[in-house]
Every structure is written in structure tokens, then in C-alpha cells.
N, C-alpha and C positions, 0 to 999 in steps of 0.2 A: 852287578851282584845276582846271586843265585838263589830261583826262590826255591825254597824248604816246601817238603808236603804241607808243614803246618801255617807256612804263607799261605797256601790256598785256600786251605781248610777255613783261616780266618776270612779271606775274603768272601767265600761263599758264604760265610755265617752274615756276614756286614749285609750283605746283596739281600737272604732272605730279611734280615731285620728291618732292612726299608722297605721290600716288599711288604711286608708282613703289617708295616705301619707301627711297628716299635718305634722305629727310628725317623724322624721328621725333617728333610732338608727344604728352607725355603730360599728359595732363589729371589733376588729382586727384580719386579717386572716395571718395565717403561709404562709411564703415565699415559693415560689416552688423552689424544690430541683433541682439543676441542674445534671446532668448525672456524672461530677468528684466531687460535693460538694460544687464545689466553682463555682461564678457566671459566666458563660461566653460572654463576649461581644465583638461583629465582627461588624467593623465599616461597614456601609450600603457603596454600593459604587455608585457612580452616573454618569449618563451619560455627555459625553463629543463632543465636535464636535472639533476634533485637527489632525492635520498631525501625520502619522504614522511614527515610526522609525524602521523600519520592520530589525532585525539578522536573517540571515541565518547560520546556524551552521553547519559543518561536523556532524554528528553523529555517524560517526565510525573514524574517521580521529582525529576529534577536531577541534578546530579551526574555524576560518572564511573562508565563501565560497566565492569565485569569482562569476562573472558570472552577467548575467543581470537579471532583474525583471521585469513581465510586471503584471500589474495590473487590473484586467477585473470587471464589474459589476456581480450584482446576477447570471444573465444568462450566467455567463460564454464564454461570445461572445461579448462583447460590452468592447472594450481596452479602458480604462480610462487614463494609461498612462504607462509609462517604462520608465529606468533608467539600468544603471550598477550600481553593487554594490562596495563598498568603503570600505576595511577594514571590509568587512561580511555585512555593511548596507548599506540601501535606506532608503530616506524622503522623504516621498509625497511632490509632488507640494502641493497636493489637500489637502484638509480638510475631515476627514470621521466620522459621526456621532455613536456613539455608539450604537450597535445590528443590524448596517447594514452588511449585508451578499457580501462579496467579493471574488473573484476567482484570486489566485496569480499562474504564470507560471515562473520556475526559470529555467534558461539554461544556462549551462559550457559546454562549447562542444557538447559529448555525453552524459553528465549528465544534466538529463530532470526530472523535477517535477510537479503536478499540485497540490493546496493547496487550499481549500475552507475554510476562516475565517471568523468567525463574529466578528467586530469589537469589541474590550472589553470595559466594565465599567472601570472606575479608582475610589480607595478610594479618598476621600475629599483630605487628606493629599496631593498624587499623582496628582491630577486633577489639584490642585494649585501652586506646588512648579514644575512639569516638562512640560517642551514646549511642548513635542510632546507624543502620545500613543503609547507604546513599544510592537512589536510584533514578536515571537521568532517561527521561521521556522527551522526544521529539517530538512537536505541534507544529498547528498554523492557524494563521487565521484565513477562515475562507473569502475567494475572491468573488469581487461583482463584475458582471459580464456587459456589452455590448453587442448587436449582431447585426448582420448583414444577410440577404439573399439577392443574388444574381442568377441569370440565366446565361447560357454560354455565347449570347448575342448581345450581351451587355446590358440586358433591362435589369434594373433596381426593383423590387419588391420591398414596400414597407408591409410591417403588419395590417392585414384585413385589406391588403392589394388584391386584385385580381390577374390570374396569371391566364391568358388568352391564348388558346388553341390555335387561331385562325387569322389575330390581327397583330400579333406580338412582330418582334424586331425582326422575323423572317417569316410573312403569313405563309400560312399552311403548312409549317415544320410540328408533324405531331410529336417527332421522337427528339428531346433538349435535354441538354447537361443543366443542373441546377448547382450552385455551388452556395453552401449555407457557412459565413465565417463568422468567428466569435472572437472577441479582443476583451482581456482583464483589464478594467481600469486601472487599478494602483498598483505601484513597486509593490515586490514583496509582500504579495497573499498569493493563496493559491490553493494546492488542494492536497491530502494522502489517502490515497485509500487503504482498506483494513477491514478486518472480517466481524461480522456481529454475530458471538457462535449462542445468543438467545434468541433471534430468527433464524437462525442458519444461514444469513446471507451475505454476498461481497458488498460492501459499501464502495460500488464503483462509480466513476464519473460514464453517462450513457447518454446518446443522442437517438431521440424515438420520434419518430414522423407516422403521422396518424392519418390514412383516407379513410374518410366516410363520407354519407349522404346518397342522392341517388346517382347510383351510377360506380360507385366506388369500385366495385370487383373488375371495371373495366381499365383502371389507371393501376399501369405496373412500374413499381420502382425498382432502381439494380444498383448496387453498389454497397449492401449493409451486409452486416454479419447474419441477419436471420430475419426470416419475419412470420409471424403468424395471423391470423382470422381471427377475429375475436366477437360474436356477436355481428353488430352490423361494421365492421370497419375493418381495415388489413392494418396490422401493425409494422412497422421497420426500425430495425434498429442497429446502432454501432457504438461498440465500447471502446471509448477513448483513453489515452495516455493523461495519467496526472501532470506532466508536466505541459502537455499544452492547454489547461487551466492555469499555469502558475507563470507568475511573472517574477521574476528571482533577480535582482542586481547585484552585485560586488563591484564597489567600486563605480567605475563608470561604465562597466561592461554586464551588458546582462547575457547570464546562463540559459535563461528560458525566460523569453522574450512574452509570453502572454498572447499568444496568438493561436489558432488553428481554422481548420476548414475542412470540408467533407464536401466533394464534389459527387454526384450521385445522378443516374438519369431517369428522366420522367417521359412515360409512353402513353400518349394521351392517344393512339394511332385508334382503339377502338370505343371510345369514351366521346360522348356526346352530350350537352345540356347544360345547365349553370348552375346544379345543385351539390354539386361536391367539393370537400373541402380539402385542402395538406394544411394538417396541425404540425408544426416541427417543435418538439420542447427539448431541455438541455436539464439532465437531472442529476445529482450527485446524492451518493447512500443509497444509489438503486443497483439492481441487478437483473438481465434479461428472464435469467432462468425463473426467478421469484416471479418476476412478472408473467410468464408464460404459467406459470403451477396457478397463482391467486389473483390475477389480473390487476394488480396494484404495482406502480414504482414503488413500495416498500415502506413500513411503516416510520421509518425514518425520513425519507425521500425530501430533497429541498430542489425546486425548482429554481432554474438559474438563466433560462431564457425560454422566449417563447413568442411565434409567430401561428398567423392563421391565414393562408391563402386560399381565396375561391378558386375553384376550377371551371372555366367557362369555355364555350365552344364558340 
């Protein structure tokens, strides 16, 4: 077919119309592949302003926890409300908007935990069907401990015993290793560290050793995270892992065996006399930084173990 002049003019006119937008040509596009080969549909979550139903679960023992829950605003200092857990749950009196930051403090005797949360969003179906916005918090039952102290020659020391520089298992040994060990008494008890925003203190498990009395400055300990002299005493500390204070059993298998130890060096080379003591403390809800600043283990600190050993020449 021979193209006439008007054919060419018509083609140019059509191309101009498409280019100018007077004519739209929609071509079919291939569907975007999904990672699994099937289209993934995730329901959008929506913001709600509802009461919270807070469930507190003992993460090691399982089941509901008892105690009191305190709810604070985002500053961690302004208390909004508090109440007792009933079958492990507490329903707030106030409503809270999704996305709002809150601090929760849970206390059951010596088991204590701070937790910062963001009020959750809900699926449309849950927002329509549920009266409350559910929140779950993992809690714990605090452990109890037994402890032992041994030196590198196999000597054991009970609370109140003498550590003899010249008549121990190896007479004349002035530099000896000490191993302090602790053992959790009951299955499915332990510890969870958290942060206290009111007092600005990390609630950690910490082993402290205090050397005091006449000649304390000549007793040198090594193997700790840090040390500081306060008054007429030298303080040493070691921050422990939560798992070292946790005895957690699943079936017949221990995930955490509830045992820990610290080996450190006791150097009595320059020490003489019978008036210095070495006191070992294991505290939870404590922080060495707070101790260095204020000389206190912390306003909520709880002692789990203690031994006092007399250092004699």
C-alpha cells in the first residue's frame, strides 16, 4: 500500500495527540512477584484509645504473677495509677492512645522490675471486638542463694573464718587465688535486670568486696571490674550476668543451671596484723556507678549473700 501525504499527516497528528496527553494508551503490566510466589496481605493496624489489660507472666516458672503494678508517664517519674494484679492481670482505669510511651513498675515482695512500653496498635478486627488493649510483661520470682569460698590450695572458708597468711594450706604463700561461688536454691527462679528511671540507676546483679580495718590499704585484690577507696575501706566490684542467678529448667534440661563463681587474687604481701577483714556481698537492684557517686548499693538494693573473712598474719 502506497502511503499518501495525508496518511503521513494523520500519523504525525496521532503521535502528537499521544505525546500531548489527549490520547492515553494503557498497556497491561505484569504483576509484581511476592517473595513466596503468593501475594502477601497484612492487615493494617489502627490507633486506638482504650484501657490496657496488662498480663504479667512469670517467664521462668510460668503462669500468672502476683504483686502490684505502677504506671508512670513517659518521663518515668509521674505516676498515673497503680493497682494489684488479679490472676496476673491488671486493667487500667485510664485509657491510653496507641504509640504513647509508658513506664511500668511491678513489685512482688523482693521481685521487682521496671519496663518501658509503647502502647500497641491493634488490628481492625481486634479494635472492634476487644474492649481492652492487651499488653504482656515477662516477670520473675527472685532467687535465693547459698555460697562458698575457697582458696587455690583447697581450703574452704565459712562466714566468720580466718584467712591466714602464714599458716594456710601452703604456709608462707602471700599471693593466693580466691574463688567465691553461689548456687540458686530453687528451680525456675532467677533475676531480670532493668532500669529505674526515678533514681537513674541500672538494676543489676553486682558482687562487691570490701576490705577494711587496720592495714586494709596493704591488701590488694585483682580480678574485678573496678575499685574505689571510700573512707577507711577499699571497695571492689564485679557486675554479673542475670543468667548466673537463674535456675531455669525446661522438661529435664536446665537452660540455666543457677550457678556462678568469681575467681580473684588476694595479695597479702605487704599486709601484717590481724585486724583487716574481707567482706563479700552479692546484691541485686544495684549499680557500681550509683555506688561510686552516693556510697549506697541503691535505694531498692536487696542482699542475696554475704560472707565476712578475717585476714590474719
